[in-house]
C-alpha positions, -999 to +999 in steps of 0.1 A: -173-150-027-191-155+003-214-127+020-193-127+050-160-120+031-177-093+011-189-078+044-152-082+059-136-065+029-162-035+029-155-029+066-116-033+061-119-005+032-141+017+057-114+011+085-085+021+062-104+054+051-112+062+088-077+054+098-065+078+072-089+105+080-078+103+116-043+104+106-051+137+087-066+152+119-036+141+140-015+159+116-036+192+118-032+188+156+005+188+151+009+152+166+021+138+134+052+155+118+073+152+087+058+142+056+024+125+053+008+110+021-027+095+023-044+068+005-079+076+007-097+066-026-073+041-035-082+014-009-096-012-036-061-016-047-041-026-019-071-047-003-081-065-034-046-074-046-033-086-012-065-104-007-057-126-036-022-131-021-008-144+012-003-115+036+022-122+062+038-149+038+043-131+007+068-100+007+052-068+002+070-035-005+058-003-015+066+036-017+058+064+009+018+061+005+023+031+027-001+029+057-028+007+040-006-019+024+012-024+060-022-028+076-035-052+051-004-071+053-009-077+090+010-048+107-007-038+139-027-008+134-017+004+171+021+003+159+014+019+128-001+049+143+025+050+171+052+052+143+033+084+128+035+098+162+071+090+164+069+068+195+092+041+207+063+016+202+061+024+166+068-004+137+100+014+131+106+024+168+096+059+161+128+063+137+110+063+103+077+080+105+050+079+078+071+071+049+088+043+063+066+019+079+084-015+082+072-048+099+094-078+088+072-102+112+045-101+087+070-097+055+060-061+051+095-049+039+087-013+042+078+020+025+103+041+008+108+077+002+129+077-030+108+073-061+114+041-078+136+026-051+111-004-041+116-019-077+152-034-074+144-044-036+117-063-047+136-079-071+162-088-044+132-101-024+120-125-054+157-135-060+161-145-024+126-166-025+139-181-057+171-193-038+152-206-009+128-226-032+096-215-014+064-206-033+063-172-020+061-140-042+074-105-038+047-078-045+059-044-053+033-013-053+041+017-068+026+049-084+028+057-121+054+086-114+078+060-105+079+043-139+101+070-155+130+060-130+158+042-146+152+017-116+120+006-133+135-004-165+166-020-153+147-040-125+119-052-152+147-063-175+166-085-146+133-099-133+124-112-167+157-124-176+160-143-143+123-152-142+118-138-108+086-143-087+077-108-084+044-092-089+046-053-099+015-034-093+014+001-109-012+024-088-019+045-117-037+077-100-029+099-130-004+124-112+033+123-104+029+147-072+010+176-094+023+166-127-005+148-150+007+117-166-001+130-202+026+159-194+053+136-183+050+102-199+051+093-237+031+062-231+001+068-211-011+033-206+017+019-182+011-018-188+022-013-226+057-002-214+066-036-203+063-053-235+101-047-243+110-069-215+088-098-221+065-097-191+029-101-193+009-072-183-027-060-182-047-028-172-079-028-150-102-006-130-087+000-097-118+017-081-139-017-082-125-041-058-143-072-075-123-063-107-090-058-088-094-092-071-102-109-103-072-094-121-048-100-090-058-136-088-047-140-124-014-123-118-006-139-085-013-174-097+009-166-128+040-154-105+035-182-077+033-209-103+068-203-114+062-182-147+083-154-138+069-117-131+038-099-140+030-064-143-006-053-132-019-015-138-049-005-119-063+029-125-074+048-095-075+083-080-064+097-046-092+120-031-066+140-013-035+159-025-002+142-031+009+151+007-004+175+034+013+203+017-004+199-017-034+224-024-045+203-056-042+234-078-036+213-107-068+194-105-103+209-111-133+206-089-153+189-120-126+160-122-125+153-085-164+153-087-165+128-114-140+106-097-160+108-062-186+090-081-164+061-084-150+060-049-142+023-042-161+021-010-191+038-027-191+013-055-188-016-032-212-007-006-239+002-033-233-031-049-237-051-016-267-030-004-283-038-039-278-074-033-291-073+001-258-081+018-257-053+039-278-021+048-272+016+055-276+008+092-248-019+090-223+008+076-233+033+101-228+007+130-193-004+116-184+035+113-192+042+149-171+007+160-142+018+140-141+054+150-143+042+186-113+016+181-094+039+165-098+067+191-099+045+223-075+018+212-050+030+185-048+067+189-047+062+228-020+037+223+002+061+203-004+092+225+004+073+258+035+054+243+069+068+253+092+092+231+124+074+220+152+083+243+180+106+229+208+081+240+193+056+217+196+075+187+220+049+170+204+018+185+192+005+154+217+015+130+241-012+131+244-049+136+241-047+172+205-048+173+192-067+203+157-072+190+155-105+170+125-097+151+146-070+130+170-099+119+163-099+080+138-127+069+158-140+043+187-147+069+164-168+092 
């Protein structure tokens, strides 16, 4: 990979981290309401996987920890922040909030609040791709906790039977809300669970973006070349609690300290510094630039955007939607 691409990827991950940090602050300022699930610590997963795919062309769907997936897919950061603020200029017109970022213009088909809900939707997208005959793929990101839902097993079975072009990415951060995977799941290694459905699968370090990209390329190529689904398990860790109401009482400080040593941004920045690709000064400059962009452009846009009108409450509920970009991509 070119040095310029390595620098871009590191800067992207730093941007995602600072975006989430600023979202945390906005929530504490009571400018963001509802539920809020932050992605800090898992940046290498979405960044690395989608780097190997075709963001904007391939379909991407995920659960409620969805900000970074949407950003990497190409959804405008200003619209995502405005959605968190509940504004009319938001990606879901202020109707969805944090858990329901949605932008079909870049084929980001949404974050979903119901655990396990994206599995069958991803299969449906993949079925649509197969019917259209394009070389696109559908990529479904979900946490390890979702794999105990019936939708997981039903979807993987049909995806295999129909040989659908769908990549399932398990972001295994070891906890389903506050329940450790060892306490809830008979088979700890999630990639082993898909053997019953004759789907190739593998497990990798999700904190190292180079490892993620190498594994993702193999998985993406498998799916795009018409070989059916693939299941990719990436071991990761969220720095913050499950949501803003989570005090993390189920985790020890020692555990968090050990994982902090394997922060994806730390790992990649140290590697690039050792190679002479970047310096500490470069990172400091990026952080200043990113903070200024987030504050002066992204947050400012969200704060100054109008609130949805009460009389428009049902505007996007039925098929009288006047906005052509909200017509489903499989109908276009």
